[in-house]
Every structure is written in C-alpha cells, then in structure tokens.
C-alpha positions as CSV (number, residue, x, y, z in Angstrom):
1,X,19.4,10.5,-62.2
2,X,22.9,11.5,-61.1
3,X,26.1,10.3,-62.6
4,X,29.0,9.7,-60.3
5,X,32.7,9.6,-61.2
6,X,34.8,7.0,-59.4
7,X,38.6,7.1,-59.5
8,X,41.4,5.2,-57.8
9,X,40.0,1.7,-58.6
10,X,42.3,-1.4,-58.4
11,X,43.1,-3.0,-61.8
12,X,41.2,-6.2,-60.9
13,X,37.9,-4.3,-60.4
14,X,34.9,-5.8,-62.1
15,X,31.4,-4.4,-63.0
16,X,29.9,-6.9,-60.6
17,X,32.1,-6.0,-57.6
18,X,31.5,-2.3,-58.2
19,X,27.8,-2.8,-58.5
20,X,27.7,-4.8,-55.3
21,X,29.6,-2.0,-53.5
22,X,27.3,0.8,-54.7
23,X,24.1,-1.1,-54.3
24,X,24.6,-0.9,-50.5
25,X,23.5,2.7,-51.0
26,X,20.6,2.3,-53.5
27,X,19.7,1.0,-56.9
28,X,22.5,1.3,-59.6
29,X,20.9,2.1,-62.9
30,X,24.0,2.2,-65.1
31,X,27.7,1.4,-64.4
32,X,30.7,1.5,-66.7
33,X,34.2,0.5,-65.7
34,X,36.8,2.0,-68.1
35,X,39.1,-0.9,-69.3
36,X,42.5,-1.0,-71.1
37,X,41.9,-2.1,-74.7
38,X,44.7,-4.7,-74.7
39,X,44.9,-6.1,-71.2
40,X,41.3,-5.8,-70.3
41,X,42.2,-4.6,-66.8
42,X,40.4,-1.7,-65.2
43,X,42.0,1.7,-66.0
44,X,41.3,3.0,-62.5
45,X,38.0,4.9,-63.1
46,X,34.3,4.3,-63.7
47,X,31.0,6.0,-63.9
48,X,27.9,5.0,-61.9
49,X,24.4,6.3,-62.3
50,X,22.0,6.4,-59.3
51,X,19.1,8.4,-58.0
52,X,20.1,11.8,-56.4
53,X,19.6,11.1,-52.7
54,X,21.2,7.6,-53.1
55,X,24.1,9.0,-55.0
56,X,24.8,11.5,-52.2
57,X,24.7,8.7,-49.7
58,X,27.2,6.7,-51.8
59,X,29.5,9.7,-52.0
60,X,29.4,10.2,-48.2
61,X,29.9,6.5,-47.6
62,X,32.5,5.6,-50.2
63,X,34.7,8.6,-50.9
64,X,38.1,8.0,-49.4
65,X,37.3,4.4,-48.6
66,X,40.1,1.7,-48.9
67,X,39.3,-1.0,-51.5
68,X,41.8,-3.8,-52.0
69,X,44.6,-1.6,-50.8
70,X,43.7,1.5,-52.9
71,X,41.8,4.6,-51.8
72,X,38.8,5.3,-54.1
73,X,37.4,8.8,-54.6
74,X,33.7,9.3,-55.5
75,X,32.3,12.6,-56.7
76,X,29.6,14.0,-59.0
77,X,30.5,13.6,-62.7
78,X,31.0,17.0,-64.2
79,X,30.9,15.6,-67.7
80,X,33.3,16.5,-70.5
81,X,34.8,20.0,-70.5
82,X,32.9,22.3,-72.7
83,X,33.9,25.6,-74.3
84,X,36.9,26.5,-76.3
85,X,39.2,27.6,-73.5
86,X,41.4,30.6,-73.6
87,X,42.6,32.3,-76.7
C-alpha cells in the first residue's frame, strides 16, 4: 500500500468525487478529505491509499491536472516530519 498526498483541491470536493477520479487508475483502499471544522468544506488537501503500481499511475495521470478550475498536485505522502530539528 502506498499513501498519496493530494493538494490544491476545490472547496466543494467530496469523498465520492475524489474516489471516482482516483478509481480510474485502480482500487482506492482508503481516502480522507480534510474538512474545515465549522464550514464542512474541503480544506484543499486529502490522502488516498492505493496499491503501489496503481498509485504511480495516478500520480502520472493526475499531478498537475485541472479540476473545477484548480490545479491539483499528487505525490507520495512523506508522513509527518520526524526528529527534533536543529538545536
């Protein structure tokens, strides 16, 4: 399994629409759209979990694509920053 990070999503993005978009490239195992706590609108980013080769195909096909007037960017999720940083 590979987790993808998607940014640049329009505020009206739904889990259903994003799942449909990514399922063109393979099976979507998990998907989470980050939402504003008060308005419920998408905050502009999401994570999608897919198989490795399907995830690479999704990156190649969707990175830089125009969705509802906004350009989305798709890349491998690097996860939270670890370590303590500089001292």
